[in-house]
N, C-alpha and C positions, 0 to 999 in steps of 0.2 A: 352135459359135463359142465362143472363150474370153470369159468374163465378166471385168470389170475386178476386180482384187484390191484389197481395201481394205487400208491400211497397218495392221499389227498394233499400232502404238503408239497413245497417246492423242492426240487433237486438242487444241488449246489451250483449247477451250471445255470439253471433258471434263475436262481437268486441272484447270481453274479450279473446276468443280463439285466435284471430288473434294477439292480444298484447302478449299473452303468447308465441306463436310460434315465434314472432319477438324477444322477450326477449331471448329465447333459442338460436336463430341464432346469435344474437349479442354477448351473453356470449360465445358461441362457438367460435366466431371469436376473441374476445378479449384475451382469455387464450393463444391460440397459438401466438398472436402478443405480449403479455407480455413476454412470454418465449423466443421468437425470440429477443426481445429487451435486455433481461437479458444476453442472450449468447453473443450478439454483444458487450455489455459493458464489459463483462468479457474478451472477446477476445482483445478488445481494450486496457484494462488495462494491460493485460499481454504483449501485443506488447509494449506498452509505457515503462513498467517496464524493459523488456528484452532488448530492443533496444535503445530507446531514453534516459532513466534515466541511464542506465548501462553505455552507451557510454559517457554521460555528466559527470558522476562521474570520469571516467578514463581520459577523456579529460581535466578535471579540474587539476587533478594530474600531468599529463604530461605538462601543460602549466605553472607550477609554476616557480618562478624565478630561475635562475641557482644556483646550489648548494643545492637545497631542493626539496624533492618530498613528497607532502602530500595531503590527501583527504579533502574535506570541512567539516566544522562543522555543526551540527544540527541548525536548527532555533528553539529557545525556544518556547514552547507551553504555558507555564504558567509564573509565576514570574521568572524573569531573571535579576540578578543584573546588573545595568547599561546598559541594552539591551532592545530593543523592541520586544516583543513576537509576534509570528505569522505574521511577515512582510516579510518573504520569504528570509531574509538575514542571512547568517551564523552568529552565535554568538561566539565571542572569547574574552578571558580576555586580560589583558594588556601584559601578557607574551606569547600570541599567542596560548594558549591551548583553547580547547573548554569549553564553559561555562557550557554546559550540554552534557551528552553522548547520550541522546535520545530525539528526538523532531520531528519537521517537516523537510521534505526535503527542503533545501534552494532553492526554485525554482527561485527566482529572482537572486541569486548568480550564479546559474547554467544556466539561460536563458531559463527556461522551462515554460510549462503552470502552471497555479496556482492551478489546482485540478485534481483529477481522474474523471473517467466518471460518478461518482455519486455525484460529487461536494464537495469532501473531500480532505483535504491535504493528500498527501503521508507521511507516517511516516518514520523515518530515524534514525538509530542508528550507532555509530562509536566505534570501539575498541580503547581504550586509547593508545596513542603513534603513531597512523597512520594519525592524523590530526593535530599535533602540528606544527605551522608555523616557530618556531624557529629553530628546528633541522631536521624536516622532517624524512623520514625513508628510509632504504637501502634495505628492504626485503631480507636480507641474514640471516643465522642463527645467533641467535635464533629468530628473529623476522618474519621469513618467514611465520609463521602461527599465526594468530591473537589468543589471549588468553582472550579476553574480551567478545565479542558478540558470543553467542552461539544459534544455530539453531538445533531443534530436531523435530522428527515426532510425530505423535500422541500417540505412545507408549513409548516415552522417549528416543529413540535412536538418537545419534548425527548424523546430516546430513552432517557434515563437520568435517574432521579430524578423529583421531583414538581413541579419548577418550572424556570424558564428559567435559574436560576443554578446549580442542582445539576448537577454535571457528572461526567465520568469521571476515573479516576485517571491513566489513560494511553490514547493512541489510536495505532493503527498503520495505515498504508494503503498500497496500491499505486495508481499512477496509471493502471494498466491498459494496453490496447493503444495508445491514442493518445499516451500518456506526457506529456500536457500537465502542465507545471509540475514535472516529476520531474528528477532528476539521474541521468545514466547511470552505469553500473558503472565508467566511466573518469572520473567526476567532472565530466562536461560537462552544463551546464544545458540542459534541452530547452525548447522553445518554450512560452510561457505559454498557458493556455487562451483561446480567442477570447471576445469579449464575450458571445455568446449562451450560452456554457456557464458560467452564473453559479455553479452548485453545484460544479463542478470548480475554478473560480477561487477559490471559498471555501476549498476544501481545500488549494490551493496557495499561499495568501498568507501563510503562516508566523505566522498568529494562533492564537488557541485555540478557534476555532469551526470544527466540521466537519459535513459533510452526508453522510449514509448513506441511500440510497434504491435502489430496483430499478434494474438496469442498462437502459439505452437505448442500444444500439449502432448504431442505424441511422437516427437522426434524431429525429422528434418536435419539441417546442418546443426542446429542447436535448439534445445528446448527453451521456451520462454513463456512464463505465465504470470509475470509481474503486471500489475494494473496501476497505471500512473495517471495522475491528474495534476494540473497546475493553475496558478492564479496569475493573470496578466495584470500589468500596471493599469491598463484601460478598464478592466473588469473590476479591480479594487476601487479605482477612482469613481467609476459609475455608481457603485453601491454606496460609497461615502457621500456622493453628492445627493443620491436619493434620500439618504439617512440625515441630510442636513449637517454633515460634519466637515464638508469641504465646499468652497464656492464653486 
C-alpha cells in the first residue's frame, strides 16, 4: 500500500522557526560588530587627538613669524561678529585677539580633517593670552601655567596644576558617538546633552571648564563618551624650546 508522501517544502511553522533562528544568529553577529566599530572609532579619535591634533597645534605655534609665539584661535560655532562661523578658519578681531574663547578646532587653518570619526567637529578652547597674535607669549613666570581653561575629573578635582584656578593652555575634545552638543561636519548643531549627562553638558556649554573622565557608554548614573585632551604650559614651552622658538 502506498504511504502518504510528505510535501518536500517547509510548513509555515517550520519556516517561522528557521526565520527566528536566523534572526538570533544575525543579531548575535551585529552586536559584536557594532561594539568592534565603536572601539575602533574611539581608538581612532584618541590617536588623532593625541598625535595629529596636538602636533598641529604645537607646529602652528612654532611656525609663527619671528618675535611672536602663539596658538590658533577657535573657529566660531555660532554668531561671530564680522566672521564666518563653522568654516574651519580661526577667528580673530582687528587687534589679533580671539573673537571667542571656545568653539570649533580650526581645521582649515591647521590643515586637518574636517571631522572626528563620528562626523562632528572637534571642540577647541584656548586660555586668554596664549593666542593673541599681537604680542604672543613667552611661557615664563607668571604665564607658564594657563589660568583660563580648567580641566577636572568626574569628582571635581583639577587634572592640571595644583589648584582649582590653575588651568590648561588649550583643550580639544570630541563629543563621541552620541554627539551631544557637537556641530556636524556640515555645520549643523546637534542636540544638547540631556539633563542627566551633566559632565557632557559641562563640555558643551561653551565656557572654560571641561570634564575628562573614563568613558561610560552604556548607562550608569550618566552616560559619558566625550574624549578630552589638553596642552599644559610646560608641554608647550618644552616643544617651543626644542623648536628654537623660546630660550
